[in-house]
Each structure stands twice: as structure tokens, then as C-alpha cells.
N, CA and C atoms of all chains as a GROMACS GRO file, in nm:
protein
  600
    1MET      N    1  -3.955   8.828   2.706
    1MET     CA    2  -3.813   8.848   2.736
    1MET      C    3  -3.733   8.802   2.611
    2ASN      N    4  -3.708   8.899   2.518
    2ASN     CA    5  -3.626   8.859   2.402
    2ASN      C    6  -3.484   8.903   2.429
    3SER      N    7  -3.414   8.832   2.514
    3SER     CA    8  -3.282   8.881   2.560
    3SER      C    9  -3.188   8.898   2.442
    4MET      N   10  -3.195   8.813   2.339
    4MET     CA   11  -3.093   8.819   2.235
    4MET      C   12  -3.128   8.924   2.129
    5ARG      N   13  -3.249   8.973   2.130
    5ARG     CA   14  -3.290   9.061   2.020
    5ARG      C   15  -3.242   9.204   2.046
    6VAL      N   16  -3.191   9.269   1.939
    6VAL     CA   17  -3.144   9.407   1.954
    6VAL      C   18  -3.267   9.496   1.932
    7ASP      N   19  -3.329   9.544   2.041
    7ASP     CA   20  -3.455   9.617   2.025
    7ASP      C   21  -3.432   9.758   1.973
    8ASN      N   22  -3.329   9.828   2.026
    8ASN     CA   23  -3.301   9.958   1.962
    8ASN      C   24  -3.153   9.966   1.929
    9HIS      N   25  -3.131   9.984   1.800
    9HIS     CA   26  -2.996   9.978   1.744
    9HIS      C   27  -2.945  10.120   1.723
   10PRO      N   28  -2.818  10.148   1.762
   10PRO     CA   29  -2.769  10.286   1.748
   10PRO      C   30  -2.780  10.339   1.606
   11VAL      N   31  -2.769  10.252   1.506
   11VAL     CA   32  -2.772  10.302   1.366
   11VAL      C   33  -2.911  10.280   1.308
   12PHE      N   34  -2.970  10.159   1.327
   12PHE     CA   35  -3.096  10.130   1.257
   12PHE      C   36  -3.217  10.175   1.338
   13GLY      N   37  -3.195  10.227   1.459
   13GLY     CA   38  -3.311  10.272   1.537
   13GLY      C   39  -3.379  10.154   1.600
   14SER      N   40  -3.506  10.172   1.643
   14SER     CA   41  -3.570  10.063   1.718
   14SER      C   42  -3.649   9.974   1.623
   15LEU      N   43  -3.674   9.851   1.671
   15LEU     CA   44  -3.746   9.752   1.589
   15LEU      C   45  -3.889   9.798   1.567
   16GLU      N   46  -3.935   9.797   1.440
   16GLU     CA   47  -4.075   9.841   1.422
   16GLU      C   48  -4.165   9.725   1.466
   17LYS      N   49  -4.288   9.755   1.500
   17LYS     CA   50  -4.384   9.656   1.552
   17LYS      C   51  -4.411   9.551   1.445
   18ARG      N   52  -4.403   9.423   1.480
   18ARG     CA   53  -4.435   9.319   1.381
   18ARG      C   54  -4.526   9.219   1.447
   19LYS      N   55  -4.597   9.141   1.366
   19LYS     CA   56  -4.695   9.048   1.420
   19LYS      C   57  -4.620   8.938   1.497
   20ASN      N   58  -4.672   8.907   1.616
   20ASN     CA   59  -4.609   8.803   1.698
   20ASN      C   60  -4.666   8.667   1.659
   21ILE      N   61  -4.580   8.569   1.632
   21ILE     CA   62  -4.632   8.436   1.597
   21ILE      C   63  -4.560   8.332   1.683
   22THR      N   64  -4.613   8.210   1.686
   22THR     CA   65  -4.544   8.104   1.761
   22THR      C   66  -4.498   7.995   1.663
   23ILE      N   67  -4.380   7.942   1.689
   23ILE     CA   68  -4.330   7.830   1.608
   23ILE      C   69  -4.295   7.719   1.705
   24TYR      N   70  -4.293   7.596   1.653
   24TYR     CA   71  -4.264   7.481   1.739
   24TYR      C   72  -4.135   7.417   1.691
   25PHE      N   73  -4.037   7.411   1.781
   25PHE     CA   74  -3.909   7.347   1.746
   25PHE      C   75  -3.893   7.226   1.837
   26ASP      N   76  -3.895   7.108   1.775
   26ASP     CA   77  -3.894   6.983   1.854
   26ASP      C   78  -4.004   6.988   1.960
   27ASP      N   79  -4.124   7.027   1.916
   27ASP     CA   80  -4.244   7.030   2.000
   27ASP      C   81  -4.235   7.128   2.116
   28GLN      N   82  -4.142   7.223   2.109
   28GLN     CA   83  -4.138   7.329   2.212
   28GLN      C   84  -4.187   7.458   2.147
   29PRO      N   85  -4.284   7.529   2.207
   29PRO     CA   86  -4.329   7.654   2.146
   29PRO      C   87  -4.227   7.766   2.168
   30TYR      N   88  -4.206   7.847   2.066
   30TYR     CA   89  -4.116   7.963   2.078
   30TYR      C   90  -4.186   8.082   2.016
   31ALA      N   91  -4.165   8.202   2.076
   31ALA     CA   92  -4.224   8.323   2.019
   31ALA      C   93  -4.134   8.372   1.906
   32ALA      N   94  -4.195   8.429   1.803
   32ALA     CA   95  -4.116   8.483   1.692
   32ALA      C   96  -4.196   8.595   1.629
   33TYR      N   97  -4.128   8.675   1.544
   33TYR     CA   98  -4.199   8.779   1.471
   33TYR      C   99  -4.210   8.739   1.325
   34GLU      N  100  -4.311   8.790   1.257
   34GLU     CA  101  -4.317   8.766   1.113
   34GLU      C  102  -4.196   8.833   1.049
   35GLY      N  103  -4.140   8.769   0.948
   35GLY     CA  104  -4.025   8.829   0.882
   35GLY      C  105  -3.894   8.774   0.936
   36ASP      N  106  -3.900   8.701   1.051
   36ASP     CA  107  -3.778   8.634   1.100
   36ASP      C  108  -3.749   8.514   1.013
   37THR      N  109  -3.623   8.472   1.013
   37THR     CA  110  -3.597   8.338   0.956
   37THR      C  111  -3.603   8.240   1.073
   38ILE      N  112  -3.610   8.113   1.043
   38ILE     CA  113  -3.617   8.012   1.150
   38ILE      C  114  -3.495   8.028   1.240
   39ALA      N  115  -3.377   8.047   1.176
   39ALA     CA  116  -3.252   8.054   1.254
   39ALA      C  117  -3.254   8.176   1.347
   40SER      N  118  -3.297   8.292   1.294
   40SER     CA  119  -3.292   8.414   1.378
   40SER      C  120  -3.399   8.408   1.486
   41ALA      N  121  -3.514   8.350   1.454
   41ALA     CA  122  -3.621   8.342   1.556
   41ALA      C  123  -3.574   8.254   1.672
   42LEU      N  124  -3.514   8.138   1.638
   42LEU     CA  125  -3.468   8.048   1.744
   42LEU      C  126  -3.351   8.109   1.820
   43LEU      N  127  -3.262   8.178   1.746
   43LEU     CA  128  -3.149   8.242   1.814
   43LEU      C  129  -3.199   8.347   1.912
   44ALA      N  130  -3.302   8.422   1.870
   44ALA     CA  131  -3.356   8.526   1.959
   44ALA      C  132  -3.411   8.463   2.086
   45SER      N  133  -3.461   8.340   2.075
   45SER     CA  134  -3.512   8.273   2.196
   45SER      C  135  -3.401   8.195   2.264
   46GLY      N  136  -3.276   8.211   2.219
   46GLY     CA  137  -3.165   8.147   2.288
   46GLY      C  138  -3.136   8.006   2.242
   47VAL      N  139  -3.198   7.961   2.133
   47VAL     CA  140  -3.173   7.823   2.087
   47VAL      C  141  -3.062   7.830   1.982
   48ARG      N  142  -2.946   7.773   2.012
   48ARG     CA  143  -2.835   7.778   1.915
   48ARG      C  144  -2.817   7.644   1.844
   49THR      N  145  -2.854   7.534   1.911
   49THR     CA  146  -2.831   7.403   1.850
   49THR      C  147  -2.950   7.369   1.762
   50LEU      N  148  -2.932   7.373   1.631
   50LEU     CA  149  -3.044   7.345   1.540
   50LEU      C  150  -3.050   7.198   1.502
   51ARG      N  151  -2.936   7.131   1.504
   51ARG     CA  152  -2.934   6.987   1.472
   51ARG      C  153  -2.808   6.927   1.532
   52CYS      N  154  -2.801   6.793   1.528
   52CYS     CA  155  -2.677   6.727   1.569
   52CYS      C  156  -2.619   6.657   1.448
   53HIS      N  157  -2.487   6.647   1.442
   53HIS     CA  158  -2.421   6.586   1.328
   53HIS      C  159  -2.472   6.444   1.311
   54GLU      N  160  -2.519   6.411   1.192
   54GLU     CA  161  -2.591   6.283   1.173
   54GLU      C  162  -2.503   6.164   1.208
   55ASP      N  163  -2.371   6.178   1.195
   55ASP     CA  164  -2.284   6.063   1.218
   55ASP      C  165  -2.219   6.071   1.355
   56LYS      N  166  -2.166   6.188   1.389
   56LYS     CA  167  -2.086   6.199   1.511
   56LYS      C  168  -2.169   6.253   1.629
   57GLY      N  169  -2.287   6.312   1.602
   57GLY     CA  170  -2.373   6.354   1.711
   57GLY      C  171  -2.336   6.487   1.775
   58THR      N  172  -2.234   6.556   1.721
   58THR     CA  173  -2.197   6.684   1.784
   58THR      C  174  -2.302   6.790   1.750
   59PRO      N  175  -2.331   6.885   1.843
   59PRO     CA  176  -2.434   6.986   1.816
   59PRO      C  177  -2.389   7.082   1.706
   60ARG      N  178  -2.484   7.119   1.619
   60ARG     CA  179  -2.453   7.212   1.508
   60ARG      C  180  -2.559   7.320   1.503
   61GLY      N  181  -2.518   7.437   1.448
   61GLY     CA  182  -2.617   7.545   1.439
   61GLY      C  183  -2.580   7.637   1.326
   62ILE      N  184  -2.617   7.765   1.341
   62ILE     CA  185  -2.592   7.863   1.234
   62ILE      C  186  -2.442   7.873   1.209
   63TYR      N  187  -2.400   7.874   1.082
   63TYR     CA  188  -2.258   7.901   1.056
   63TYR      C  189  -2.247   8.012   0.953
   64CYS      N  190  -2.283   7.986   0.829
   64CYS     CA  191  -2.259   8.091   0.728
   64CYS      C  192  -2.375   8.189   0.726
   65ASN      N  193  -2.496   8.143   0.759
   65ASN     CA  194  -2.616   8.227   0.763
   65ASN      C  195  -2.651   8.289   0.628
   66ILE      N  196  -2.592   8.239   0.518
   66ILE     CA  197  -2.634   8.289   0.386
   66ILE      C  198  -2.667   8.172   0.294
   67GLY      N  199  -2.688   8.052   0.350
   67GLY     CA  200  -2.740   7.944   0.266
   67GLY      C  201  -2.636   7.863   0.193
   68HIS      N  202  -2.508   7.873   0.234
   68HIS     CA  203  -2.406   7.794   0.162
   68HIS      C  204  -2.375   7.664   0.232
   69CYS      N  205  -2.365   7.671   0.368
   69CYS     CA  206  -2.295   7.561   0.434
   69CYS      C  207  -2.390   7.450   0.478
   70PHE      N  208  -2.517   7.475   0.486
   70PHE     CA  209  -2.616   7.374   0.525
   70PHE      C  210  -2.598   7.322   0.667
   71GLU      N  211  -2.522   7.392   0.750
   71GLU     CA  212  -2.509   7.348   0.889
   71GLU      C  213  -2.641   7.368   0.963
   72CYS      N  214  -2.726   7.458   0.915
   72CYS     CA  215  -2.850   7.492   0.988
   72CYS      C  216  -2.969   7.414   0.935
   73ARG      N  217  -2.942   7.303   0.861
   73ARG     CA  218  -3.055   7.235   0.797
   73ARG      C  219  -3.145   7.171   0.903
   74VAL      N  220  -3.275   7.187   0.886
   74VAL     CA  221  -3.375   7.132   0.980
   74VAL      C  222  -3.485   7.066   0.896
   75ARG      N  223  -3.574   6.994   0.968
   75ARG     CA  224  -3.690   6.936   0.901
   75ARG      C  225  -3.810   7.027   0.924
   76VAL      N  226  -3.879   7.068   0.818
   76VAL     CA  227  -3.999   7.151   0.836
   76VAL      C  228  -4.114   7.077   0.770
   77HIS      N  229  -4.220   7.051   0.849
   77HIS     CA  230  -4.339   6.978   0.799
   77HIS      C  231  -4.295   6.853   0.724
   78GLY      N  232  -4.198   6.779   0.781
   78GLY     CA  233  -4.163   6.652   0.719
   78GLY      C  234  -4.071   6.664   0.600
   79GLN      N  235  -4.035   6.786   0.561
   79GLN     CA  236  -3.942   6.798   0.448
   79GLN      C  237  -3.801   6.820   0.502
   80ASN      N  238  -3.707   6.736   0.454
   80ASN     CA  239  -3.570   6.744   0.507
   80ASN      C  240  -3.490   6.856   0.441
   81THR      N  241  -3.369   6.879   0.497
   81THR     CA  242  -3.270   6.972   0.440
   81THR      C  243  -3.332   7.106   0.406
   82VAL      N  244  -3.406   7.161   0.502
   82VAL     CA  245  -3.458   7.297   0.483
   82VAL      C  246  -3.360   7.390   0.554
   83ARG      N  247  -3.312   7.493   0.485
   83ARG     CA  248  -3.210   7.579   0.547
   83ARG      C  249  -3.276   7.678   0.641
   84ALA      N  250  -3.247   7.667   0.770
   84ALA     CA  251  -3.314   7.753   0.868
   84ALA      C  252  -3.274   7.898   0.847
   85CYS      N  253  -3.153   7.921   0.794
   85CYS     CA  254  -3.106   8.061   0.785
   85CYS      C  255  -3.176   8.135   0.671
   86LEU      N  256  -3.241   8.064   0.578
   86LEU     CA  257  -3.303   8.133   0.465
   86LEU      C  258  -3.455   8.125   0.468
   87THR      N  259  -3.509   8.033   0.548
   87THR     CA  260  -3.654   8.008   0.542
   87THR      C  261  -3.726   8.099   0.639
   88PRO      N  262  -3.818   8.185   0.589
   88PRO     CA  263  -3.894   8.271   0.683
   88PRO      C  264  -3.991   8.188   0.765
   89VAL      N  265  -4.020   8.235   0.886
   89VAL     CA  266  -4.109   8.158   0.975
   89VAL      C  267  -4.255   8.188   0.939
   90GLU      N  268  -4.341   8.089   0.962
   90GLU     CA  269  -4.485   8.110   0.947
   90GLU      C  270  -4.550   8.073   1.080
   91ASN      N  271  -4.673   8.117   1.096
   91ASN     CA  272  -4.740   8.088   1.223
   91ASN      C  273  -4.760   7.937   1.236
   92LYS      N  274  -4.741   7.886   1.357
   92LYS     CA  275  -4.763   7.744   1.390
   92LYS      C  276  -4.677   7.654   1.300
   93MET      N  277  -4.555   7.697   1.275
   93MET     CA  278  -4.465   7.616   1.190
   93MET      C  279  -4.404   7.506   1.278
   94ARG      N  280  -4.405   7.381   1.228
   94ARG     CA  281  -4.347   7.270   1.305
   94ARG      C  282  -4.208   7.240   1.251
   95ILE      N  283  -4.109   7.253   1.338
   95ILE     CA  284  -3.969   7.234   1.294
   95ILE      C  285  -3.909   7.123   1.379
   96GLU      N  286  -3.838   7.031   1.316
   96GLU     CA  287  -3.768   6.927   1.393
   96GLU      C  288  -3.620   6.934   1.359
   97SER      N  289  -3.538   6.885   1.455
   97SER     CA  290  -3.394   6.905   1.433
   97SER      C  291  -3.334   6.785   1.362
   98GLY      N  292  -3.415   6.700   1.302
   98GLY     CA  293  -3.355   6.596   1.218
   98GLY      C  294  -3.317   6.473   1.297
   99ILE      N  295  -3.278   6.371   1.227
   99ILE     CA  296  -3.256   6.240   1.290
   99ILE      C  297  -3.108   6.208   1.291
  100LEU      N  298  -3.067   6.122   1.384
  100LEU     CA  299  -2.929   6.074   1.389
  100LEU      C  300  -2.923   5.946   1.309
  101ALA      N  301  -2.822   5.934   1.224
  101ALA     CA  302  -2.810   5.810   1.145
  101ALA      C  303  -2.772   5.698   1.239
  102THR      N  304  -2.837   5.584   1.223
  102THR     CA  305  -2.804   5.473   1.315
  102THR      C  306  -2.665   5.420   1.278
  103ALA      N  307  -2.646   5.383   1.151
  103ALA     CA  308  -2.515   5.326   1.116
  103ALA      C  309  -2.424   5.439   1.072
  104SER      N  310  -2.295   5.426   1.099
  104SER     CA  311  -2.203   5.533   1.057
  104SER      C  312  -2.186   5.527   0.906
  105PHE      N  313  -2.167   5.643   0.842
  105PHE     CA  314  -2.153   5.644   0.696
  105PHE      C  315  -2.019   5.585   0.655
  106LYS      N  316  -1.922   5.590   0.748
  106LYS     CA  317  -1.786   5.554   0.703
  106LYS      C  318  -1.765   5.406   0.718
  107GLY      N  319  -1.668   5.353   0.650
  107GLY     CA  320  -1.628   5.215   0.671
  107GLY      C  321  -1.723   5.118   0.605
  108GLY      N  322  -1.832   5.164   0.556
  108GLY     CA  323  -1.918   5.074   0.477
  108GLY      C  324  -1.972   4.957   0.555
  109LYS      N  325  -1.961   4.959   0.689
  109LYS     CA  326  -2.015   4.842   0.763
  109LYS      C  327  -2.165   4.864   0.782
  110LEU      N  328  -2.244   4.766   0.760
  110LEU     CA  329  -2.390   4.784   0.768
  110LEU      C  330  -2.439   4.753   0.907
  111MET      N  331  -0.445   7.376   1.994
  111MET     CA  332  -0.539   7.280   1.932
  111MET      C  333  -0.456   7.170   1.868
  112GLY      N  334  -0.467   7.047   1.922
  112GLY     CA  335  -0.389   6.939   1.864
  112GLY      C  336  -0.446   6.899   1.729
  113ASP      N  337  -0.374   6.811   1.662
  113ASP     CA  338  -0.422   6.767   1.531
  113ASP      C  339  -0.557   6.700   1.542
  114ASN      N  340  -0.582   6.639   1.660
  114ASN     CA  341  -0.706   6.562   1.665
  114ASN      C  342  -0.827   6.650   1.693
  115GLU      N  343  -0.800   6.775   1.739
  115GLU     CA  344  -0.916   6.862   1.761
  115GLU      C  345  -0.941   6.952   1.642
  116THR      N  346  -0.840   6.965   1.554
  116THR     CA  347  -0.855   7.057   1.440
  116THR      C  348  -0.941   6.989   1.334
  117VAL      N  349  -1.062   7.041   1.312
  117VAL     CA  350  -1.152   6.980   1.214
  117VAL      C  351  -1.124   7.046   1.080
  118ILE      N  352  -1.092   6.964   0.979
  118ILE     CA  353  -1.066   7.019   0.846
  118ILE      C  354  -1.197   7.022   0.768
  119CYS      N  355  -1.266   6.906   0.765
  119CYS     CA  356  -1.390   6.902   0.688
  119CYS      C  357  -1.505   6.913   0.787
  120ARG      N  358  -1.572   7.031   0.790
  120ARG     CA  359  -1.672   7.055   0.894
  120ARG      C  360  -1.797   6.970   0.871
  121CYS      N  361  -1.833   6.950   0.745
  121CYS     CA  362  -1.957   6.876   0.720
  121CYS      C  363  -1.945   6.731   0.766
  122GLU      N  364  -1.834   6.667   0.736
  122GLU     CA  365  -1.820   6.525   0.771
  122GLU      C  366  -1.737   6.508   0.898
  123GLU      N  367  -1.693   6.619   0.956
  123GLU     CA  368  -1.615   6.618   1.081
  123GLU      C  369  -1.493   6.527   1.069
  124ILE      N  370  -1.407   6.558   0.972
  124ILE     CA  371  -1.284   6.481   0.956
  124ILE      C  372  -1.171   6.565   1.012
  125THR      N  373  -1.093   6.510   1.102
  125THR     CA  374  -0.992   6.592   1.169
  125THR      C  375  -0.862   6.593   1.089
  126LEU      N  376  -0.779   6.689   1.124
  126LEU     CA  377  -0.648   6.704   1.057
  126LEU      C  378  -0.568   6.576   1.072
  127LYS      N  379  -0.578   6.512   1.192
  127LYS     CA  380  -0.501   6.390   1.218
  127LYS      C  381  -0.538   6.280   1.118
  128GLU      N  382  -0.669   6.263   1.096
  128GLU     CA  383  -0.713   6.156   1.005
  128GLU      C  384  -0.660   6.181   0.865
  129ILE      N  385  -0.665   6.308   0.822
  129ILE     CA  386  -0.624   6.338   0.685
  129ILE      C  387  -0.474   6.320   0.670
  130LYS      N  388  -0.400   6.369   0.772
  130LYS     CA  389  -0.253   6.355   0.764
  130LYS      C  390  -0.216   6.208   0.759
  131GLU      N  391  -0.280   6.127   0.844
  131GLU     CA  392  -0.248   5.984   0.846
  131GLU      C  393  -0.275   5.921   0.710
  132THR      N  394  -0.392   5.959   0.652
  132THR     CA  395  -0.429   5.900   0.523
  132THR      C  396  -0.326   5.936   0.417
  133ILE      N  397  -0.284   6.062   0.416
  133ILE     CA  398  -0.189   6.105   0.312
  133ILE      C  399  -0.056   6.034   0.332
  134GLU      N  400  -0.008   6.032   0.459
  134GLU     CA  401   0.124   5.973   0.482
  134GLU      C  402   0.122   5.823   0.455
  135ARG      N  403   0.010   5.757   0.490
  135ARG     CA  404   0.009   5.612   0.476
  135ARG      C  405  -0.003   5.571   0.330
  136TYR      N  406  -0.088   5.641   0.254
  136TYR     CA  407  -0.114   5.596   0.116
  136TYR      C  408  -0.045   5.685   0.012
  137GLN      N  409   0.024   5.795   0.059
  137GLN     CA  410   0.086   5.886  -0.038
  137GLN      C  411  -0.011   5.920  -0.151
  138CYS      N  412  -0.134   5.963  -0.110
  138CYS     CA  413  -0.237   5.970  -0.215
  138CYS      C  414  -0.267   6.114  -0.256
  139SER      N  415  -0.340   6.128  -0.365
  139SER     CA  416  -0.378   6.261  -0.418
  139SER      C  417  -0.498   6.310  -0.339
  140ALA      N  418  -0.535   6.435  -0.366
  140ALA     CA  419  -0.647   6.496  -0.292
  140ALA      C  420  -0.775   6.415  -0.315
  141ARG      N  421  -0.789   6.367  -0.441
  141ARG     CA  422  -0.912   6.294  -0.472
  141ARG      C  423  -0.920   6.166  -0.389
  142GLU      N  424  -0.803   6.102  -0.374
  142GLU     CA  425  -0.802   5.976  -0.299
  142GLU      C  426  -0.828   6.002  -0.151
  143VAL      N  427  -0.779   6.117  -0.102
  143VAL     CA  428  -0.808   6.151   0.038
  143VAL      C  429  -0.959   6.163   0.054
  144LYS      N  430  -1.023   6.225  -0.043
  144LYS     CA  431  -1.169   6.243  -0.038
  144LYS      C  432  -1.238   6.107  -0.040
  145LEU      N  433  -1.191   6.017  -0.125
  145LEU     CA  434  -1.256   5.885  -0.136
  145LEU      C  435  -1.233   5.804  -0.010
  146ARG      N  436  -1.114   5.821   0.052
  146ARG     CA  437  -1.084   5.737   0.170
  146ARG      C  438  -1.147   5.793   0.297
  147THR      N  439  -1.153   5.927   0.309
  147THR     CA  440  -1.197   5.981   0.438
  147THR      C  441  -1.333   6.050   0.431
  148ARG      N  442  -1.390   6.065   0.313
  148ARG     CA  443  -1.515   6.138   0.292
  148ARG      C  444  -1.499   6.290   0.310
  149ALA      N  445  -1.377   6.336   0.337
  149ALA     CA  446  -1.359   6.482   0.352
  149ALA      C  447  -1.385   6.545   0.215
  150GLY      N  448  -1.480   6.640   0.211
  150GLY     CA  449  -1.510   6.706   0.084
  150GLY      C  450  -1.638   6.653   0.021
  151MET      N  451  -1.700   6.555   0.088
  151MET     CA  452  -1.823   6.497   0.031
  151MET      C  453  -1.947   6.550   0.101
  152GLY      N  454  -1.929   6.645   0.188
  152GLY     CA  455  -2.043   6.691   0.268
  152GLY      C  456  -2.134   6.785   0.191
  153PRO      N  457  -2.244   6.829   0.253
  153PRO     CA  458  -2.342   6.913   0.187
  153PRO      C  459  -2.285   7.045   0.137
  154CYS      N  460  -2.176   7.094   0.193
  154CYS     CA  461  -2.125   7.224   0.146
  154CYS      C  462  -2.046   7.204   0.018
  155GLY      N  463  -2.026   7.081  -0.024
  155GLY     CA  464  -1.964   7.056  -0.153
  155GLY      C  465  -1.816   7.084  -0.155
  156GLY      N  466  -1.752   7.075  -0.038
  156GLY     CA  467  -1.606   7.094  -0.038
  156GLY      C  468  -1.565   7.239  -0.031
  157ARG      N  469  -1.662   7.331  -0.015
  157ARG     CA  470  -1.624   7.474  -0.013
  157ARG      C  471  -1.525   7.503   0.098
  158THR      N  472  -1.542   7.434   0.212
  158THR     CA  473  -1.456   7.468   0.326
  158THR      C  474  -1.320   7.400   0.316
  159CYS      N  475  -1.323   7.269   0.280
  159CYS     CA  476  -1.199   7.195   0.305
  159CYS      C  477  -1.120   7.166   0.178
  160ARG      N  478  -1.176   7.200   0.060
  160ARG     CA  479  -1.107   7.161  -0.064
  160ARG      C  480  -0.965   7.217  -0.068
  161CYS      N  481  -0.951   7.347  -0.042
  161CYS     CA  482  -0.816   7.408  -0.054
  161CYS      C  483  -0.723   7.353   0.053
  162MET      N  484  -0.780   7.330   0.174
  162MET     CA  485  -0.694   7.280   0.282
  162MET      C  486  -0.641   7.142   0.247
  163ILE      N  487  -0.728   7.058   0.188
  163ILE     CA  488  -0.683   6.922   0.154
  163ILE      C  489  -0.577   6.929   0.044
  164ASP      N  490  -0.601   7.017  -0.055
  164ASP     CA  491  -0.500   7.030  -0.162
  164ASP      C  492  -0.365   7.071  -0.103
  165ARG      N  493  -0.367   7.171  -0.012
  165ARG     CA  494  -0.239   7.217   0.045
  165ARG      C  495  -0.175   7.106   0.126
  166LEU      N  496  -0.257   7.034   0.206
  166LEU     CA  497  -0.200   6.928   0.290
  166LEU      C  498  -0.133   6.822   0.204
  167VAL      N  499  -0.200   6.786   0.094
  167VAL     CA  500  -0.143   6.684   0.004
  167VAL      C  501  -0.011   6.734  -0.052
  168GLU      N  502  -0.010   6.863  -0.089
  168GLU     CA  503   0.113   6.920  -0.146
  168GLU      C  504   0.226   6.916  -0.042
  169GLN      N  505   0.192   6.958   0.085
  169GLN     CA  506   0.298   6.967   0.186
  169GLN      C  507   0.348   6.829   0.226
  170LEU      N  508   0.258   6.731   0.228
  170LEU     CA  509   0.298   6.600   0.283
  170LEU      C  510   0.341   6.505   0.172
  171GLY      N  511   0.382   6.562   0.058
  171GLY     CA  512   0.449   6.480  -0.041
  171GLY      C  513   0.357   6.403  -0.132
  172GLY      N  514   0.228   6.440  -0.140
  172GLY     CA  515   0.144   6.372  -0.239
  172GLY      C  516   0.176   6.427  -0.377
  173PRO      N  517   0.112   6.373  -0.483
  173PRO     CA  518   0.141   6.424  -0.618
  173PRO      C  519   0.106   6.572  -0.627
  174SER      N  520   0.183   6.648  -0.705
  174SER     CA  521   0.162   6.794  -0.706
  174SER      C  522   0.026   6.822  -0.771
  175ILE      N  523  -0.030   6.936  -0.735
  175ILE     CA  524  -0.168   6.968  -0.778
  175ILE      C  525  -0.171   6.998  -0.927
  176SER      N  526  -0.250   6.921  -1.002
  176SER     CA  527  -0.279   6.963  -1.141
  176SER      C  528  -0.430   6.945  -1.154
  177ASN      N  529  -0.486   7.000  -1.258
  177ASN     CA  530  -0.632   7.012  -1.253
  177ASN      C  531  -0.702   6.877  -1.249
  178GLU      N  532  -0.643   6.769  -1.303
  178GLU     CA  533  -0.729   6.650  -1.301
  178GLU      C  534  -0.714   6.575  -1.167
  179ILE      N  535  -0.604   6.607  -1.089
  179ILE     CA  536  -0.590   6.530  -0.965
  179ILE      C  537  -0.658   6.602  -0.850
  180SER      N  538  -0.667   6.739  -0.860
  180SER     CA  539  -0.722   6.808  -0.742
  180SER      C  540  -0.872   6.787  -0.738
  181LEU      N  541  -0.933   6.826  -0.628
  181LEU     CA  542  -1.074   6.796  -0.606
  181LEU      C  543  -1.160   6.877  -0.703
  182SER      N  544  -1.227   6.810  -0.794
  182SER     CA  545  -1.305   6.885  -0.895
  182SER      C  546  -1.439   6.923  -0.835
  183TYR      N  547  -1.507   7.016  -0.900
  183TYR     CA  548  -1.640   7.061  -0.853
  183TYR      C  549  -1.743   6.968  -0.914
  184ARG      N  550  -1.821   6.905  -0.826
  184ARG     CA  551  -1.918   6.808  -0.877
  184ARG      C  552  -2.059   6.859  -0.856
  185PRO      N  553  -2.147   6.842  -0.958
  185PRO     CA  554  -2.288   6.875  -0.934
  185PRO      C  555  -2.346   6.778  -0.831
  186PRO      N  556  -2.458   6.802  -0.764
  186PRO     CA  557  -2.527   6.930  -0.770
  186PRO      C  558  -2.459   7.034  -0.681
  187VAL      N  559  -2.473   7.160  -0.718
  187VAL     CA  560  -2.404   7.266  -0.643
  187VAL      C  561  -2.463   7.276  -0.503
  188ARG      N  562  -2.594   7.247  -0.494
  188ARG     CA  563  -2.659   7.245  -0.362
  188ARG      C  564  -2.716   7.105  -0.343
  189PRO      N  565  -2.725   7.055  -0.219
  189PRO     CA  566  -2.785   6.923  -0.199
  189PRO      C  567  -2.929   6.921  -0.251
  190VAL      N  568  -2.962   6.816  -0.323
  190VAL     CA  569  -3.096   6.802  -0.380
  190VAL      C  570  -3.148   6.663  -0.344
  191SER      N  571  -3.272   6.655  -0.295
  191SER     CA  572  -3.323   6.522  -0.258
  191SER      C  573  -3.369   6.450  -0.384
  192PHE      N  574  -3.373   6.316  -0.375
  192PHE     CA  575  -3.419   6.239  -0.492
  192PHE      C  576  -3.564   6.276  -0.524
  193GLY      N  577  -3.641   6.313  -0.417
  193GLY     CA  578  -3.781   6.352  -0.441
  193GLY      C  579  -3.788   6.470  -0.537
  194VAL      N  580  -3.701   6.568  -0.512
  194VAL     CA  581  -3.704   6.687  -0.599
  194VAL      C  582  -3.653   6.647  -0.738
  195LEU      N  583  -3.546   6.565  -0.741
  195LEU     CA  584  -3.492   6.523  -0.872
  195LEU      C  585  -3.599   6.449  -0.950
  196GLY      N  586  -3.674   6.365  -0.876
  196GLY     CA  587  -3.775   6.284  -0.944
  196GLY      C  588  -3.898   6.365  -0.980
  197GLY      N  589  -3.906   6.490  -0.928
  197GLY     CA  590  -4.015   6.575  -0.973
  197GLY      C  591  -4.141   6.565  -0.890
  198ASP      N  592  -4.145   6.474  -0.787
  198ASP     CA  593  -4.275   6.465  -0.720
  198ASP      C  594  -4.281   6.555  -0.596
  199VAL      N  595  -4.165   6.622  -0.565
  199VAL     CA  596  -4.167   6.717  -0.452
  199VAL      C  597  -4.136   6.854  -0.511
  200LYS      N  598  -4.201   6.960  -0.455
  200LYS     CA  599  -4.176   7.093  -0.514
  200LYS      C  600  -4.027   7.123  -0.510
   0.00000   0.00000   0.00000
């Protein structure tokens, strides 16, 4: 059930067959196709919140989708600040939505 | 949308209210607003809020915009981890 995916588009026609792979986002398995980016694969499965604001905790997700704004940054295989909107998915890819900072950045209080 | 819900700097989530208060209280330049509120220091490098902060400073009586007072473009253009800078991460 890929409710969000446009399977047949009036202009581009229908989606050609692609290899089905699974990715793990915060230890939850999600179906995806090869050639998807992390952001589009998760969006197709209905996941919009890719991370929470490190200081204020508000949910954040795709914004510019062209790699400028870094709102979609996630952790992939332990590497931080990976842009979900630009990174293609691989089979059995482990993605985490990042950590919340314990102390606030502002005010310099430790 | 009240001043407190209007987010000017999306990366650091600084609201219009905070920025207006900072400008009115300290009568400061755009750079000082950035230093006091962190607006413009986020990963997007000020792309979203730089112009808004400059205009707000202009409207609320801060020093008029000239090139050395307004928010300059600072490297790195994209966020880079120290690991990458240090060369031990691809």
C-alpha cells in the first residue's frame, strides 16, 4: 500500500518496475524502491518527521528538498548530518533521526 | 500569526518577537542580532533569515545597512564536521 506514491502520472505515465528494498528508520522497517532518496522513500511510506529540532524539540522534515536547508538531516550508519533529500537509499540501510541536545545552545549555561 | 508564532530563523527557531525585542532593547546592528539571538547561525547559513533580519534592523531603527555591518557570508558554505575537516572521515 504505497498511498503517497504517484503510480500513474498523467504526463510521465506509470512508474516503471524497480527493485524493492527495505530500509530501517529508527529501527522500523519501511519498503522502498531503488533510486529513491531517503526523504522520498520515507514520505512514500507516510513518514514526514525526519528529525526533531535539537534544541526546541519541534518535529522537522523535508523543506527545500534540493540540499540547501539541511532540515532533513539524519544519521546514516553512525554518520551525522546526512541530507535525506539527496542521499539515495540502499538495501538494509539503517537511518536514525538524530539526537536531542541535552543542554540548550543559547544562554551559554552548561 | 502573532509575533511569537512567526519564526524568522527556521534553523535555530528564533521568533519575530525575540528579534524585535533584541533590536529595540539594544538598538543593535544585524550582526549583533545574530550574536545575541543565534538567528543566522544555523546550518542553512542564514539563507532564510539574513534578509529578514537586515530589513527588521532597518525598520526598527538600527544602524542603516552597509556592507560591513550587515550579515556577511561566512564559510563553510555547507555544514562540515570536524571529522571531515580533519581528513579522517570521507
